[in-house]
N, C-alpha and C positions, 0 to 999 in steps of 0.2 A: 899499536906501538907508540904512536905520538902521545897518547894519553898516559901510558905507564912511564914514559920518559919524562913527561911534564911533572908527574907526581914524584919521580925520583927513584923508581924501581929499576934495578939493573938486572936482577935475576930472580928466579922463583916463580910462583904462581899468582896470577891476578885474574879476577873476573870482572868484566865490564858489561854493564847492562845499559842498553840504549833504547830510545823510542824512535819509531820511524813514522813520519806522516805519509800515509798512503796516497794523498792527493798531490803533493809536490816533491816527495822524496826527502824532505828535510829530516836530518838525523840529530837527535839530542841525547847526550850522555846523561843518564839519570842516577847512576850509581857505579862506584868502583871500589872493589875490595882487594887491596894488595896483600892477600893472605889466602890460606886455604879456607873455604867456606862451604855452606850447604850447596851453593851453585856449582862449585868446583867438584864436590862429591858427586852431584848429579851428572855432570859432564863426564866424569871418570866412569861411572856406571853405564852411561849411554854409549861410550866409545870403546871402553876397555883400556883406555890410556890412563895409567895411575898418576894423576897430576901431583898429589901430595908427595908420593914416593920420589918422583923425578925432581920435584922442587927441592926436596931435602938433599938430593945428590948434587944438584946444581949449586946449592948453598955451600957445600964443602969443596967446591972447586972443579968438579967434573963438567964436561961439556956434553951437549945433547948427542953428539956423534960417538961419545965414549960410553953411553948408557944403553945397554941392550934392552930390547923389547921382550918382556917376560912371556908374552903370548906366542910370538912367532919364533923367538930365539935366534932370529936371523937378521932382522932389521934393527937399526938403532933408533933411539927415541927421537932423532931428528926427522924421521918419517912421520909426516902429519897423518893422523888417523883418517881412514877412508871408510865410510859405512855404506852398506847396500840394503838398509832396512830403515824403518821409520820408528822413532822413539816418541812416546807421548807421556807427559807427566800431568796428572790430575790431582789437585789438592783434596784433602779429606777434611770436611768441616764437621763441627759438633754443636751446632746452634741449639739442638734439642736439649742439650745439657745446660745451656745458659739462656733460658727463655727471655730474660730481660735485655739481652744483648741485641743491638741493631744488626739484623742479618744482611744489611746492604754491604756489598764488597767495595772497599775503597783502597787507597794506597797503604792503609794499615793492614798488617798481616793478621788474618783471622783464622787461618787453617790450623789444625792441630797435628796434621800429618800429611803424607802424600803417597801416591803410588806411581810406579813407572811401568810402562808396557812396551813391548817390542813386537813389530809385525812387518810384513812385506809392504803393506800399503797403509795409508793414514786411516782408512776406514777400519781395517783389521786391528790396528794398534789402538785406536780410540775405543772400540767396543771391548777389547781386552782390558783396557784401563777402567772402564765403567764397572765391569764385574769384579775387578780387583779391589774396588773401594769398600766392599762389604757393607753396603747400605741396602741390601736386598734388591739390588738392581742388576739385571743381566743383559741390559741393552737399553734401547730407547723406548721404555714402556709408556703406554698411553697415560695421559694426565687428564683427570676430569676437571675442567675449568671453563669459565665463560670467556667470551672473546675479550671482554674488558680486562679480566684478570690476566689473560695471556699477554695482552699488550703491555700491561703494567710490569709483568715479570720480564718481558723482553727489554723494556726501557730501562729497568733498574738492575744493575749487576747483582746477582744473588747465586746461592749454591745450587739451585735447581734450574738455572737458566737453560742449560743444554737440553733438558727434557721438554721445557716449554717451547724452545725453538722447534724441536721435532713436532710437537703438538700443533704449533702454529702452521706448519707446513701441511699437516694432515687436514687442518681446517681450511686449507686453500690459500693461505697467505704466500705471496711470491717472494723470491729472493730479494728483490729491490726493497720491498716493504720491510722485510725482516732486517735488512742491512741498515735501513734508515733508523729503525728503532734501536738496534743493538750496536751499530758501528763495527760489527765484526766483519772481517774481510770476506767477500763473496766466495773465495776459494773454499774456506771452511764450511760456509753455509751450503754450498753445492754438494759437498761430501755428505753432510747430514741429510740433505734432500734425497740424494741417491740411495741412502740406507732406508729412508722412510718409503720411497717408491718401491724398493725391492721387497719390503715387508708386504705391501699390497699385492705385488706380483706373486709372492710366495703363497699368500692366503688364497688367491684366486686360481693359481696354476698347479699347486702341488696336491696330489691325492695319495694318501698313505697306501691305499689298496693297489694303486698303479703308480708307484713313485717315479718321479723324473730325476734320474741321477745327476743330470747337468744342473738342474735347479738347486738341488741340495748341495752339490759341490760349490756352486757359486755363493750360496749362503755362508758356507764355512770359509770361503776365501775372503768374504767381506767381514769376517770376524764374528758372525752370529754364533752364540752359544747354543748347545743342544736344548737348554732350558728355555731360551727365548724362542727358538723355532717351535718347540712344543707348545708354548703359550699361544703363539700365532695360529697354530693348527688345531688347538684344542686337544692335544695329546699329552702323555707323560714324558718326562725327560728320558726315562729308561727306554721308551719306545723309539725315540729318535736315535739314541745311542746304538741300539740293536740294529735299527734300519741302516744307519751309517756304516756300521761295521760289516753288515751283510753285503753292502755295496763296495766294500774295500776302501772306504774313506777313513783314513787314519791321519792323525797329526804327524807331521815330520818335524825334525828339529834342525835348526841352522845355528852356526857358530857366530858369536861376536868375536871377530879376529883382528880388528883394527886395520885390515888391509883389503877388505872386500874380496877375500879368497885369492889374492895374488900370491900369498905365501901360505905354507902349511901352518896351522895353529896347533899348539901343544897344550893349551889350557882350555878345557871344555867349559865354555860359558855359552849357554844355549837358550834359544827361544823357539816357540812352536809356530808353525804356519801350516796352511793347506795350499798345496800347489797342484797344478794339473800334471798328470803323468807325461813324461817325455820319452821319446823313442830314440835310442842311440843308434847312430849309423853302424850297420853291420851286425847289430844285436838281434836276436830272434824275438819277434813280437809275440807277446802272450795275450794280446787283446786289451790289457789294462795298462801297459807301458810301465815305466819305472819312475818312481818318485825318490829323489835322493835325500836320504836322512843322514845327518852328520853326527848323530848322538854317539854312535859306535860303542854300544854297551859291552862291557868286558865280562869275562867269566869269573871274576873275583867275587868273593863274598861282599855284598854291599848292603848298605842301610840308607833309607831315605829319611831325612829330618825335615819336618814341615815348620817353616818360620811363622812369624806372627802377623805378617801383612802390615797394613798402614798403622802408624801410631794413632792413638785416639785416647779419649779420657778413660782411664782404667786399664789401658793396655799400652805400655810404652816400651822403651828400649831395654828394660830389665829382662824381658823375655828373650830378646835377641842375645843377650849375654849368656843366658842358659843354653840357647841353641848352639852358639859358637863353642862353648866348653863341652857340649855333647859331641860336637864334631871332633874336637881335639882328643877326647877320651876314646872315641871309636877308632880313630886313626892309630892310637897306641895299642889297641886291641887287634889291629891288623885288618880292619874293615875298610872298604872303599866307601867314602862318605859322599852323599848326594844331598845338596841343599835345595829346597824349593821356597822361593819367597818373591815378593814384588815390591819391597820397600827399599828405595835407593838410599835411605838415611842410615842403613845398618851395616855392621861389620860382616854379617852373614852373607850379604850380597857382594862382598869383595870377591873377585874371581879366584884369589889364591887362598881363601879360608878353607873351603872344602875341596875334595878331589874333583867334583863336578857341580856346576851351578845351573839350575834351571830358573830363569827369571820369568815366572809364570804366575797367573792369578791362583789364589788358593781356593779353588772351587772343586766340587766332586769330579766334574768332567776333566778339568785340567790335570788334577792329581792322578786320576785313573789312567789318563793317557801316558803319563810319565811312568807309572807303575808297570803298565803293559809293555813299555819300551825297555825298561831297565830290569824288570823281574828281580826285585831285591829280596833279601832274607825277610825283611819286614819294614814297617814304617813307624817312626817315633812321632807321636802327636802331643806329648805331655809338656814340652818345653816352650811352645809358642803362644801360650795363652788361650783365650776363648776361640780364636780362629780355627786352629787345627783340632781342638777338642770337639767342636761342633761337627767335624768331619769324621770323627772316630767311628760312630755307629754306622753311618752310610758306607764308609769304606769297608768295614768288616762285613756288612751285608753283601758287598760285591766280591767277597772272597779275599780281601787284602788282610794280611797278617799284621795286627797292631801289637807292637812290642811293649813290654812293661805292663802297667795297670790296664786291665781289660776295659773295653768300651762300656760294658755293663756297670762295672765298678765306678767308672768315671761319671756315668749318668746317675748312678745312685748317690754319689757325693754332690752332684750339681743340682739334682731335683730335690727341692726342700721336702716335698711330701714323702718321697721314697726314703730320704735320709731320716726323717722323723719316724717312719715305720720301722727302720732298722734299729734306731736307738730304743724304741719301745720294745722291740723283740729281744734286744740284748739286756733290757732292764736298766738302761742308763737314763739318768735324769736330764731333762732339757728345759730351759725356760719356755714358758708359754709363748707361742708366736702365731702369727696369721698374716694373710695378705689382704690389703685393702684395695 
């Protein structure tokens, strides 16, 4: 409040960034934006509190207690958002596209996009964020590196630092030593260490022929993807998915409601998690208990639209524009629209764009979980760019109906060799081409 008053801001939205010295608690303001910014957009997505919308209403003379909360329809905007989940933002870098650029991270912005994930714990949220990045990472994969290289990667801020921290811990480096090299708060380092330690526990204690349900459930609670579990156990992702389903372990969905479930929410803005079953007092026990899911799928005709994921070179906001207009068109045709995306910089992840929003990674596992919950008429993959297009064939293989252009036709257009064969078959001329 003191900062915005000093600047001269009387109303509207402002974001203030500050640095905190962990040794003596000294706080220094490093940036202040008296306007709607990328930071305020992120805060809006993280809390469900529409900062820009409320700032506009304040600017025309309304007060916070006069502005209703769209999500609860009961509380006014003067109720500060309360959250019962953890939100993690991870930047998306593209240094492979700019080999001459110094990959060292400094105060200069070098990311080309970002992802946001939501989970019940930091470990779950972090691992969901890593697989949302679409860099072919599904967790803390092992890195082949010498001790010297690991130390250098820890000492110098870089895009792969998280994976090198995990590798350092596998190599026996303790928290104090990693903290000395990285200056990252030990709380975060301990969380990564616990993930790495559980990987070893899973490899040693889990046997597919005699599966331990408790161990597998704990892995899912920590945010491990089916694919990462499969990598650790030397199995296929499909094997883990079938095993998990046979044991009754399915993702449940919780609402982002701005009030930690104190009031009923009317705008379905959801994230997945894995929770242990609970037994309600007076309820008949079935042996497996009850896991509360807040998705509440309707009986209406519905269609899922897959978004574009994080912005990157060659895939930007133009695909989000297509997704949003697809939502509008489907609404006009009378369909319930369901958006799946993990990019906080987009309009598609506004809670009021589609009828239902799933803020989830765009991976086969996460999309299949949503399809099984919602049972839509079909899934549209053509508007989100390469991200959903790559999922078209795997989804169809799992029995999901892909609307519009068939996955085979998509693959034929994407695959240069198949496309060349098609042109030759049709007798159409094409310039000579090849791949070096």
